[in-house]
LUMLO-308817 format. One line per 2 residues: number of its first residue (from 1); their letters; for each residue x, y, z of C-alpha. Coordinates in nm, 4 decimals, padded with zeros to 6 digits. Example, Ala and Ser with C-alpha at 12.3 -4.5 7.8 and 13.67 -1.06 7.14 Angstrom:
2
1	AS	01.2300/-00.4500/00.7800 ~ 01.3670/-00.1060/00.7140
//
This chain:
564
1	XX	00.8666/-01.6562/01.9281 ~ 01.1085/-01.6016/01.6427
3	XX	00.9935/-01.5310/01.2929 ~ 01.2648/-01.7642/01.1692
5	XX	01.0501/-02.0555/01.2970 ~ 00.8289/-02.0684/00.9875
7	XX	00.6476/-02.3975/00.9707 ~ 00.3726/-02.3050/00.7291
9	XX	00.4438/-02.2834/00.3608 ~ 00.2031/-02.0065/00.2723
11	XX	00.0988/-01.9574/-00.0846 ~ 00.1702/-01.6082/-00.2114
13	XX	-00.1327/-01.3861/-00.2074 ~ -00.1780/-01.2893/-00.5683
15	XX	-00.1457/-00.9146/-00.5988 ~ -00.4789/-00.8864/-00.7753
17	XX	-00.7995/-00.7304/-00.6638 ~ -00.9632/-01.0571/-00.5789
19	XX	-00.6892/-01.1060/-00.3224 ~ -00.7169/-00.7463/-00.2116
21	XX	-01.0914/-00.7497/-00.1622 ~ -01.1569/-01.1084/-00.0529
23	XX	-00.8437/-01.1080/00.1634 ~ -00.7811/-01.4742/00.1016
25	XX	-00.4574/-01.6660/00.0962 ~ -00.4069/-02.0234/-00.0122
27	XX	-00.2203/-02.2603/00.2158 ~ -00.0293/-02.4837/-00.0234
29	XX	00.1206/-02.7154/00.2354 ~ 00.0594/-02.6994/00.6062
31	XX	00.3870/-02.8411/00.7307 ~ 00.7325/-02.9593/00.6480
33	XX	00.6746/-03.2425/00.8940 ~ 00.3846/-03.4562/01.0044
35	XX	00.5148/-03.4622/01.3616 ~ 00.4552/-03.1045/01.4682
37	XX	00.3635/-03.0288/01.8245 ~ 00.0592/-02.8168/01.9054
39	XX	00.2958/-02.5369/02.0046 ~ 00.4790/-02.5493/01.6708
41	XX	00.1541/-02.5473/01.4778 ~ 00.0194/-02.2510/01.6732
43	XX	00.3417/-02.0530/01.6303 ~ 00.3447/-02.1391/01.2638
45	XX	00.0079/-01.9703/01.2227 ~ 00.1152/-01.6572/01.4073
47	XX	00.4532/-01.6107/01.2396 ~ 00.3133/-01.5040/00.8979
49	XX	00.1028/-01.2342/01.0665 ~ 00.4243/-01.0464/01.1443
51	XX	00.6379/-01.1662/00.8539 ~ 00.5669/-00.8823/00.6084
53	XX	00.6589/-00.6025/00.8481 ~ 01.0196/-00.5601/00.7266
55	XX	00.9019/-00.5425/00.3656 ~ 00.6180/-00.3069/00.4505
57	XX	00.8595/-00.0696/00.6259 ~ 01.1121/-00.0563/00.3437
59	XX	01.2562/00.2494/00.1728 ~ 01.0407/00.1977/-00.1371
61	XX	00.7132/00.1171/00.0388 ~ 00.5867/00.2837/00.3555
63	XX	00.8922/00.5080/00.3905 ~ 00.8388/00.6521/00.0442
65	XX	00.4735/00.7286/00.1114 ~ 00.5260/00.8755/00.4580
67	XX	00.8497/01.0689/00.4061 ~ 00.9137/01.1560/00.0415
69	XX	00.5627/01.3003/00.0147 ~ 00.6529/01.5586/00.2829
71	XX	00.8847/01.8504/00.3563 ~ 01.1301/01.6136/00.5252
73	XX	01.2607/01.4129/00.2307 ~ 01.3173/01.4633/-00.1402
75	XX	01.4645/01.2283/-00.4017 ~ 01.5594/01.3884/-00.7344
77	XX	01.6718/01.2104/-01.0496 ~ 02.0319/01.1759/-00.9343
79	XX	02.2732/01.2885/-01.2048 ~ 02.0086/01.2101/-01.4645
81	XX	02.0935/00.8404/-01.4298 ~ 01.9897/00.7152/-01.0822
83	XX	01.6539/00.6984/-00.9042 ~ 01.4633/00.8174/-01.2108
85	XX	01.2181/00.5259/-01.1849 ~ 00.9805/00.6806/-01.4375
87	XX	00.9472/00.9890/-01.2214 ~ 00.7667/00.8251/-00.9283
89	XX	00.9791/00.9912/-00.6584 ~ 00.9461/01.3321/-00.8179
91	XX	00.5699/01.2753/-00.8446 ~ 00.5531/01.1563/-00.4839
93	XX	00.7266/01.4644/-00.3501 ~ 00.5302/01.7109/-00.5652
95	XX	00.1953/01.5405/-00.4884 ~ 00.1373/01.4185/-00.8413
97	XX	00.1159/01.0506/-00.7485 ~ -00.1296/00.8246/-00.9307
99	XX	-00.2870/00.4832/-00.8979 ~ -00.0131/00.3246/-01.1098
101	XX	00.2714/00.4206/-00.8724 ~ 00.4459/00.0889/-00.7895
103	XX	00.5475/00.1999/-00.4397 ~ 00.1853/00.2775/-00.3565
105	XX	00.0797/-00.0538/-00.5095 ~ 00.3390/-00.2557/-00.3190
107	XX	00.2456/-00.0905/00.0092 ~ -00.1199/-00.1746/-00.0525
109	XX	-00.0322/-00.5331/-00.1411 ~ 00.1752/-00.5929/00.1708
111	XX	-00.1043/-00.4506/00.3861 ~ -00.3859/-00.6590/00.2409
113	XX	-00.1691/-00.9700/00.2405 ~ -00.0926/-00.9132/00.6076
115	XX	-00.4634/-00.8681/00.6826 ~ -00.5274/-01.1930/00.4959
117	XX	-00.2648/-01.3757/00.6981 ~ -00.4149/-01.2396/01.0178
119	XX	-00.7555/-01.3739/00.9165 ~ -00.6041/-01.7143/00.8341
121	XX	-00.4613/-01.7283/01.1862 ~ -00.7887/-01.6140/01.3409
123	XX	-01.0007/-01.8832/01.1744 ~ -00.7481/-02.1646/01.2333
125	XX	-00.6014/-02.1023/01.5784 ~ -00.9235/-02.1597/01.7809
127	XX	-00.9142/-02.5317/01.7038 ~ -00.5690/-02.5856/01.8527
129	XX	-00.5145/-02.7080/02.2103 ~ -00.1881/-02.5183/02.2679
131	XX	-00.2031/-02.3166/02.5951 ~ -00.0877/-02.0022/02.4129
133	XX	-00.3696/-02.0145/02.1598 ~ -00.5747/-01.7353/02.3173
135	XX	-00.2695/-01.5077/02.3297 ~ -00.1854/-01.5797/01.9658
137	XX	-00.5460/-01.5108/01.8638 ~ -00.5298/-01.1759/02.0421
139	XX	-00.2026/-01.0893/01.8671 ~ -00.3385/-01.1822/01.5248
141	XX	-00.6542/-00.9813/01.5860 ~ -00.4582/-00.6835/01.7169
143	XX	-00.2192/-00.6934/01.4228 ~ -00.5143/-00.7026/01.1847
145	XX	-00.6379/-00.3853/01.3529 ~ -00.2912/-00.2310/01.3186
147	XX	-00.2778/-00.3060/00.9458 ~ -00.6343/-00.1767/00.9100
149	XX	-00.5326/00.1453/01.0807 ~ -00.2581/00.1818/00.8208
151	XX	-00.5012/00.1291/00.5310 ~ -00.7297/00.3905/00.6868
153	XX	-00.4465/00.6392/00.7233 ~ -00.3025/00.5822/00.3765
155	XX	-00.6094/00.4999/00.1650 ~ -00.9093/00.6151/00.3690
157	XX	-01.0720/00.2723/00.4060 ~ -01.0741/-00.0474/00.6086
159	XX	-01.1624/-00.4037/00.5064 ~ -01.3784/-00.5890/00.7587
161	XX	-01.4125/-00.9617/00.7251 ~ -01.4531/-01.2595/00.9602
163	XX	-01.5435/-01.5396/00.7197 ~ -01.2890/-01.6223/00.4475
165	XX	-01.5717/-01.7326/00.2198 ~ -01.7375/-01.3902/00.2118
167	XX	-01.6497/-01.0581/00.0523 ~ -01.5005/-00.7960/00.2805
169	XX	-01.7132/-00.5060/00.3972 ~ -01.5502/-00.1696/00.3266
171	XX	-01.5611/00.0826/00.6094 ~ -01.4744/00.4502/00.6020
173	XX	-01.4863/00.7426/00.8439 ~ -01.6421/00.6864/01.1854
175	XX	-01.7342/00.3257/01.1057 ~ -01.3695/00.2480/01.0348
177	XX	-01.2577/00.4196/01.3563 ~ -01.5159/00.2289/01.5606
179	XX	-01.4076/-00.1030/01.4106 ~ -01.0375/-00.0512/01.4793
181	XX	-01.1102/00.0774/01.8288 ~ -01.3307/-00.2202/01.9129
183	XX	-01.0705/-00.4678/01.7888 ~ -00.7885/-00.3111/01.9904
185	XX	-01.0016/-00.2850/02.3037 ~ -01.1044/-00.6496/02.2675
187	XX	-00.7478/-00.7818/02.2619 ~ -00.5918/-00.5474/02.5188
189	XX	-00.6855/-00.7552/02.8267 ~ -00.5358/-01.0722/02.6779
191	XX	-00.2049/-00.9318/02.5519 ~ 00.1056/-00.9499/02.7679
193	XX	00.3906/-00.7095/02.8312 ~ 00.7211/-00.6898/02.6510
195	XX	00.9150/-00.8508/02.9345 ~ 00.7065/-01.1656/02.8867
197	XX	00.6814/-01.2016/02.5087 ~ 00.9985/-01.0169/02.4013
199	XX	01.0616/-00.7532/02.1390 ~ 00.8902/-00.7488/01.8025
201	XX	00.5453/-00.8659/01.9121 ~ 00.2245/-00.6819/01.9880
203	XX	00.1909/-00.6086/02.3599 ~ -00.0573/-00.4449/02.5930
205	XX	00.1416/-00.1184/02.5924 ~ 00.1665/-00.1266/02.2129
207	XX	-00.2130/-00.1406/02.1932 ~ -00.2351/00.1539/02.4348
209	XX	-00.0039/00.3472/02.2037 ~ -00.2007/00.2512/01.8922
211	XX	-00.5256/00.3567/02.0590 ~ -00.3691/00.6918/02.1497
213	XX	-00.2571/00.7347/01.7889 ~ -00.6042/00.6397/01.6621
215	XX	-00.7807/00.8930/01.8851 ~ -00.5268/01.1645/01.8061
217	XX	-00.5949/01.1236/01.4331 ~ -00.9675/01.0504/01.4617
219	XX	-01.0633/01.4001/01.3481 ~ -00.8732/01.3398/01.0241
221	XX	-01.0113/00.9910/00.9738 ~ -01.3716/01.1105/01.0180
223	XX	-01.3407/01.3577/00.7312 ~ -01.0004/01.3562/00.5669
225	XX	-01.1002/01.6332/00.3235 ~ -01.2240/01.8793/00.5875
227	XX	-01.1141/02.2415/00.5619 ~ -01.0471/02.2338/00.9348
229	XX	-01.0330/01.9298/01.1600 ~ -01.2457/01.9176/01.4742
231	XX	-01.0529/01.7530/01.7566 ~ -01.3084/01.6333/02.0089
233	XX	-01.2319/01.6712/02.3785 ~ -01.3406/01.3119/02.4394
235	XX	-01.0809/01.1861/02.1915 ~ -00.8090/01.3982/02.3500
237	XX	-00.9035/01.2650/02.6936 ~ -00.8520/00.9130/02.5619
239	XX	-00.5124/01.0085/02.4172 ~ -00.4094/01.1436/02.7561
241	XX	-00.5469/00.8372/02.9348 ~ -00.3593/00.5830/02.7239
243	XX	-00.0336/00.7782/02.7099 ~ -00.0563/00.8172/03.0893
245	XX	-00.0884/00.4388/03.1211 ~ 00.2299/00.3805/02.9221
247	XX	00.4322/00.6494/03.0959 ~ 00.3218/00.5474/03.4447
249	XX	00.3711/00.1750/03.3798 ~ 00.7448/00.2063/03.4362
251	XX	00.8042/-00.0555/03.1680 ~ 00.9693/00.1898/02.9287
253	XX	01.2192/00.4712/02.9664 ~ 01.3591/00.7493/02.7520
255	XX	01.7079/00.6672/02.6254 ~ 01.9913/00.8909/02.7407
257	XX	02.1715/00.8274/02.4102 ~ 01.9364/00.9309/02.1316
259	XX	02.1108/00.7387/01.8555 ~ 02.1162/00.4183/02.0618
261	XX	01.7417/00.3937/01.9906 ~ 01.8339/00.3253/01.6266
263	XX	02.1564/00.1303/01.6818 ~ 02.2405/-00.2214/01.5754
265	XX	02.2025/-00.3425/01.9337 ~ 01.8674/-00.1732/02.0004
267	XX	01.6736/-00.4985/02.0337 ~ 01.6350/-00.4501/02.4092
269	XX	01.6267/-00.0690/02.4090 ~ 01.3694/00.0338/02.6696
271	XX	01.2419/00.3292/02.4711 ~ 01.1001/00.1037/02.1995
273	XX	00.7387/00.0046/02.2671 ~ 00.6560/-00.1633/01.9355
275	XX	00.9273/-00.2355/01.6795 ~ 01.0067/-00.4595/01.3853
277	XX	01.2490/-00.7337/01.4815 ~ 01.5487/-00.6922/01.2515
279	XX	01.8034/-00.9451/01.3718 ~ 02.0128/-01.0720/01.0769
281	XX	01.9026/-01.4334/01.1136 ~ 01.5477/-01.3131/01.0533
283	XX	01.6505/-01.1857/00.7098 ~ 01.5877/-00.8209/00.7883
285	XX	01.6991/-00.5370/00.5648 ~ 01.9413/-00.2472/00.5986
287	XX	01.7574/-00.0221/00.3532 ~ 01.6693/00.2594/00.5920
289	XX	02.0391/00.3007/00.6669 ~ 02.1861/00.2722/00.3192
291	XX	01.9161/00.4678/00.1355 ~ 02.0430/00.8222/00.1942
293	XX	02.4189/00.7602/00.2072 ~ 02.6499/00.8365/-00.0841
295	XX	02.7700/00.5647/-00.3155 ~ 03.1238/00.6305/-00.1934
297	XX	03.0397/00.5986/00.1734 ~ 03.1516/00.2541/00.2883
299	XX	03.0592/00.2098/00.6562 ~ 03.2153/-00.1342/00.7173
301	XX	03.5860/-00.2104/00.7170 ~ 03.5286/-00.5806/00.6469
303	XX	03.2858/-00.5360/00.3555 ~ 03.4129/-00.3206/00.0662
305	XX	03.0940/-00.4004/-00.1265 ~ 02.8622/-00.2412/00.1301
307	XX	02.7889/00.1217/00.0492 ~ 02.5162/00.3806/00.0131
309	XX	02.3063/00.4630/-00.2911 ~ 02.2698/00.8442/-00.3073
311	XX	01.8992/00.8327/-00.2413 ~ 01.6875/01.0925/-00.0597
313	XX	01.8063/01.3896/00.1415 ~ 01.6286/01.6332/00.3685
315	XX	01.4906/01.9458/00.2066 ~ 01.6379/02.2861/00.2752
317	XX	01.3001/02.3747/00.4284 ~ 01.3330/02.1049/00.6922
319	XX	01.6966/02.1873/00.7593 ~ 01.6057/02.5530/00.8100
321	XX	01.3642/02.4603/01.0911 ~ 01.6708/02.3463/01.2880
323	XX	01.8674/02.6594/01.1996 ~ 01.5782/02.8878/01.2875
325	XX	01.5289/02.7110/01.6200 ~ 01.8881/02.7585/01.7373
327	XX	01.9905/03.0849/01.5730 ~ 02.3633/03.1477/01.5908
329	XX	02.4348/02.8059/01.7445 ~ 02.4978/02.5220/01.5009
331	XX	02.2202/02.2626/01.5478 ~ 02.4877/01.9923/01.5712
333	XX	02.6159/02.1631/01.8867 ~ 02.2746/02.2608/02.0192
335	XX	02.0747/01.9388/01.9861 ~ 02.2102/01.5812/02.0252
337	XX	01.9341/01.4502/01.7972 ~ 02.0771/01.6316/01.4967
339	XX	02.4216/01.4751/01.4671 ~ 02.6667/01.2336/01.6234
341	XX	03.0343/01.2488/01.5247 ~ 03.2039/00.9091/01.5359
343	XX	03.5305/00.9779/01.3481 ~ 03.7892/01.2167/01.4864
345	XX	03.9180/01.3002/01.1382 ~ 03.6368/01.5560/01.1164
347	XX	03.7858/01.7587/01.3987 ~ 04.1493/01.6465/01.3619
349	XX	04.2492/01.5921/00.9966 ~ 04.5639/01.4091/01.1072
351	XX	04.3671/01.1151/01.2472 ~ 04.3567/00.9136/00.9277
353	XX	04.4393/00.5623/01.0523 ~ 04.1703/00.3661/01.2389
355	XX	04.1476/00.0139/01.3754 ~ 03.8881/-00.1804/01.1802
357	XX	03.6878/-00.2479/01.4947 ~ 03.6720/00.1245/01.5772
359	XX	03.5584/00.2437/01.2359 ~ 03.2081/00.3927/01.2432
361	XX	03.0701/00.6614/01.0174 ~ 02.8790/00.9550/01.1623
363	XX	02.5083/00.9468/01.2417 ~ 02.2185/01.1880/01.2103
365	XX	02.2070/01.4659/00.9525 ~ 02.5296/01.4699/00.7505
367	XX	02.6523/01.7961/00.5963 ~ 02.9509/01.9101/00.3976
369	XX	03.2631/01.7164/00.3045 ~ 03.2451/01.3513/00.4055
371	XX	03.5318/01.1316/00.5208 ~ 03.5644/00.7585/00.5455
373	XX	03.7247/00.4434/00.4109 ~ 03.8567/00.4945/00.0579
375	XX	03.7995/00.2074/-00.1846 ~ 04.0300/00.1812/-00.4861
377	XX	03.9951/-00.1078/-00.7318 ~ 03.7630/-00.2898/-00.4946
379	XX	03.9801/-00.2753/-00.1821 ~ 04.0233/-00.0234/00.0968
381	XX	04.3417/00.1753/00.1321 ~ 04.5527/00.0869/00.4372
383	XX	04.8048/00.2739/00.6483 ~ 05.1608/00.1398/00.6849
385	XX	05.0653/-00.0337/01.0098 ~ 04.7722/-00.2104/00.8456
387	XX	04.5042/00.0113/00.9941 ~ 04.2172/00.1331/00.7803
389	XX	04.3011/00.4599/00.6054 ~ 04.0261/00.7190/00.6145
391	XX	04.0211/01.0432/00.4277 ~ 03.8314/01.2878/00.2151
393	XX	03.5780/01.1045/-00.0014 ~ 03.5295/01.1615/-00.3718
395	XX	03.3003/00.9953/-00.6243 ~ 03.5490/00.7258/-00.7211
397	XX	03.2775/00.4676/-00.7804 ~ 03.1358/00.6956/-01.0501
399	XX	03.4794/00.7501/-01.2057 ~ 03.4729/01.1084/-01.0829
401	XX	03.7670/01.1385/-00.8405 ~ 03.7552/01.5132/-00.9041
403	XX	03.4045/01.5372/-00.7567 ~ 03.4053/01.5451/-00.3739
405	XX	03.1388/01.3818/-00.1622 ~ 03.0452/01.7199/-00.0218
407	XX	02.6805/01.7380/00.0792 ~ 02.5175/02.0733/00.0100
409	XX	02.2019/02.2316/00.1445 ~ 02.0548/02.2820/-00.2018
411	XX	01.8566/01.9936/-00.3375 ~ 01.5754/02.0203/-00.5900
413	XX	01.4743/01.8940/-00.9330 ~ 01.7074/02.1235/-01.1276
415	XX	02.0295/01.9907/-01.2773 ~ 02.2340/02.1650/-01.0082
417	XX	02.0086/02.0385/-00.7314 ~ 02.0018/01.6787/-00.8559
419	XX	02.3730/01.6066/-00.8396 ~ 02.5115/01.3146/-00.6443
421	XX	02.6176/01.5363/-00.3542 ~ 02.3058/01.7517/-00.3444
423	XX	02.1236/01.7640/-00.0141 ~ 02.2096/01.6935/00.3470
425	XX	02.1811/01.3207/00.4135 ~ 02.0344/01.1172/00.6967
427	XX	02.2085/00.8255/00.8672 ~ 01.9727/00.7711/01.1613
429	XX	01.9500/00.3911/01.1686 ~ 02.2980/00.2525/01.2246
431	XX	02.4452/00.0613/00.9325 ~ 02.4263/-00.3127/01.0015
433	XX	02.7696/-00.4451/01.0963 ~ 02.7087/-00.7743/00.9164
435	XX	02.5544/-00.6473/00.5927 ~ 02.7954/-00.7625/00.3222
437	XX	02.5981/-00.5810/00.0496 ~ 02.4753/-00.2825/00.2484
439	XX	02.1172/-00.3792/00.1680 ~ 02.0719/-00.7051/00.3581
441	XX	02.1020/-00.8539/00.7080 ~ 01.9529/-00.5683/00.9022
443	XX	02.0344/-00.5462/01.2715 ~ 01.8555/-00.2345/01.3985
445	XX	01.4925/-00.2917/01.4941 ~ 01.2651/-00.0430/01.3169
447	XX	01.0601/00.1719/01.5522 ~ 00.6820/00.1787/01.5124
449	XX	00.6039/00.3249/01.8549 ~ 00.8465/00.4587/02.1132
451	XX	00.8188/00.6435/02.4406 ~ 00.9202/00.9880/02.3139
453	XX	00.6289/00.9784/02.0694 ~ 00.3998/00.8912/02.3596
455	XX	00.5100/01.2037/02.5483 ~ 00.4637/01.4168/02.2372
457	XX	00.1185/01.2725/02.1666 ~ 00.0174/01.3547/02.5234
459	XX	00.1522/01.7072/02.4828 ~ -00.0508/01.7543/02.1649
461	XX	-00.3692/01.6255/02.3264 ~ -00.3239/01.8698/02.6135
463	XX	-00.2909/02.1570/02.3680 ~ -00.5848/02.0529/02.1524
465	XX	-00.8185/01.9802/02.4426 ~ -00.7712/02.2849/02.6655
467	XX	-00.4679/02.4757/02.5370 ~ -00.2697/02.3422/02.8329
469	XX	00.0573/02.4941/02.7157 ~ 00.2275/02.4402/03.0515
471	XX	00.1452/02.0687/03.0546 ~ 00.2504/02.0275/02.6935
473	XX	00.5737/02.2155/02.7551 ~ 00.6581/01.9880/03.0468
475	XX	00.6164/01.6781/02.8289 ~ 00.8290/01.8192/02.5468
477	XX	01.1023/01.9285/02.7842 ~ 01.1008/01.5879/02.9549
479	XX	01.1973/01.4332/02.6215 ~ 01.4614/01.6977/02.5527
481	XX	01.6166/01.6679/02.8989 ~ 01.6427/01.2888/02.8771
483	XX	01.9216/01.2826/02.6142 ~ 02.2009/01.3158/02.8690
485	XX	02.4662/01.0974/02.7034 ~ 02.5871/01.4277/02.5627
487	XX	02.4676/01.7782/02.6401 ~ 02.0873/01.7704/02.6020
489	XX	01.8960/02.0220/02.3967 ~ 01.8048/02.3346/02.5939
491	XX	01.4632/02.3473/02.7558 ~ 01.1982/02.5367/02.5646
493	XX	01.0175/02.8242/02.7337 ~ 00.6927/02.8286/02.5351
495	XX	00.4722/02.5791/02.3544 ~ 00.2022/02.5933/02.0880
497	XX	00.0945/02.3669/01.8038 ~ 00.3451/02.5071/01.5538
499	XX	00.6309/02.4557/01.7979 ~ 00.5069/02.1076/01.8761
501	XX	00.5052/02.0082/01.5091 ~ 00.8601/02.1413/01.4831
503	XX	00.9556/01.9370/01.7886 ~ 00.8003/01.6222/01.6420
505	XX	01.0150/01.6817/01.3347 ~ 01.3299/01.7101/01.5463
507	XX	01.2527/01.4000/01.7500 ~ 01.0901/01.1717/01.4922
509	XX	01.2491/01.2605/01.1573 ~ 01.2931/00.9678/00.9174
511	XX	01.0580/00.7512/01.1307 ~ 00.7659/00.7452/00.8859
513	XX	00.5212/00.9649/01.0775 ~ 00.5733/01.2958/00.8954
515	XX	00.2903/01.2759/00.6390 ~ 00.0370/01.1796/00.9060
517	XX	00.1635/01.4633/01.1271 ~ 00.1510/01.7241/00.8522
519	XX	-00.2070/01.6349/00.7606 ~ -00.3202/01.6481/01.1234
521	XX	-00.1517/01.9854/01.1774 ~ -00.3019/02.1291/00.8567
523	XX	00.0348/02.1685/00.6805 ~ 00.0159/01.9088/00.4036
525	XX	-00.1170/02.1572/00.1495 ~ 00.1700/02.3932/00.2223
527	XX	00.4549/02.4920/-00.0075 ~ 00.8079/02.3583/00.0219
529	XX	01.0965/02.2678/-00.2068 ~ 00.9537/02.1565/-00.5444
531	XX	00.6024/02.1209/-00.4009 ~ 00.3253/02.3761/-00.4556
533	XX	00.0134/02.1572/-00.4831 ~ -00.2750/02.2513/-00.2536
535	XX	-00.4985/01.9605/-00.3562 ~ -00.6679/01.8197/-00.0434
537	XX	-00.7425/01.4990/-00.2330 ~ -00.3742/01.4126/-00.2013
539	XX	-00.4089/01.3672/00.1753 ~ -00.4786/01.0034/00.1021
541	XX	-00.3324/00.7936/-00.1751 ~ -00.5126/00.6449/-00.4727
543	XX	-00.6281/00.2869/-00.4504 ~ -00.3962/00.1008/-00.6915
545	XX	-00.5483/00.0706/-01.0359 ~ -00.4808/-00.3032/-01.0390
547	XX	-00.7081/-00.3380/-00.7364 ~ -00.9802/-00.1266/-00.8963
549	XX	-00.9614/-00.3288/-01.2173 ~ -00.9660/-00.6600/-01.0358
551	XX	-01.2835/-00.5677/-00.8496 ~ -01.4678/-00.4886/-01.1715
553	XX	-01.6811/-00.8009/-01.1250 ~ -01.8348/-00.6283/-00.8194
555	XX	-01.9705/-00.2984/-00.9583 ~ -01.9510/-00.0152/-00.7084
557	XX	-01.7580/-00.2235/-00.4549 ~ -01.4101/-00.0720/-00.4662
559	XX	-01.4428/00.2919/-00.5679 ~ -01.1385/00.5077/-00.6375
561	XX	-01.0680/00.7850/-00.3885 ~ -01.1855/01.1267/-00.5028
563	XX	-00.9530/01.3343/-00.7152 ~ -00.7845/01.0412/-00.8884
//
């Protein structure tokens, strides 16, 4: 099933509270043709269930909430001219976000629209005679549970609704956990494996992984404001059970090349368990790749209009966790997850002429002076033999050829820390090779669940259940040892919860799990660059004010989260 096969013209769900609470969506026209087969009609109902995923996992929606709110990412007002956006990124990082934040509002809207589309599929599919109907119903129901799990994690509530004509019931705490659990357990027997349905769809193993994630975070979801979370042994047993099922299935394997997991040809990568299909013909986006790069980094020889945007960087605090872990050894040499050099000019300054087909910028965490294709007056400089000329980059696009693109460790909200080269950058997802603007035509599938996370969840459950440090250490070292395309990171000799959180940061940085991790590990009220707030109310986000206002006709129905 390809999302490009869209045979329903779905009316846009109005981003008002009536839409958010009633979870309804108008179907303006059922088909482009009156001669649809049963199979086409059934697929056309399932396609919209998945269709919002690329938008939901954009740089200014879920990424902003999950990363810029943490010690991993920071986005200052660049040069006093870029990414000001009325201070929303500064507020996000310093935990001063409010119910009028557009990134919070857009994330909410995409989630409730996706829940609405799932419900539309669930009430319409049962009447169709297509042989895949039961599978599609299970997928729609499972995806509704996935979106509900996201609303629980981000906003502390879940909408429950089976009849489009009724108002949704709002669930919180244990009731919300029970609902999501029951929905995932109900669809698990019907769902198929990835080899059967392909990448980008909900599978049996994906549900196992989501259940493991639900149980791992259940202590938080029961009482998000607790001074200390109580991780129940029964929950940890379930985490271990479901992660065991995935690992022992043999369907997935840890990638030897870490950065291949996030490459443009990762569609069939066996480490990915559940991912967002980003093939260019599906109109995916390249935002996770372009977001952190400099405006004078041009990754594609054939597209001189495709560049970065000088967005977020990692904080010095996060960078120092790498330095502290490896001491006198540069983390780029110690750990293949930190950095991948793709241009020899970095080690041999004489190598300044590259075949177009061989030109690739570096990946991972980028530090110091950057090199690459040099664009002058809209075209790239060329060597005498016609090859692409690469060299030391400066801020030519900003009319500052005197200012090098030299990424520094310091980044903060001061004038010095908000410059265009402030902060070490992240180029984890490979830049799409067909993106003519740098923003569009994404190629790299976006990871939601992958096998390394499964190992690390199992390790955490072992620690939380019985302080099984040896078992946890074995799982962590299995992930480390797997990255054999280059020299793997050295095996660790000890394991505890603090070390495990550090390891999750090394393995999963920029993958939109950091906020959830920090809350679960009791670190979200900590202090890091430009963030000193200790307000536990900020563990979940405010319900958008537009949603609150729109529900005013139902007094007491949609109540703002405490502290906002």
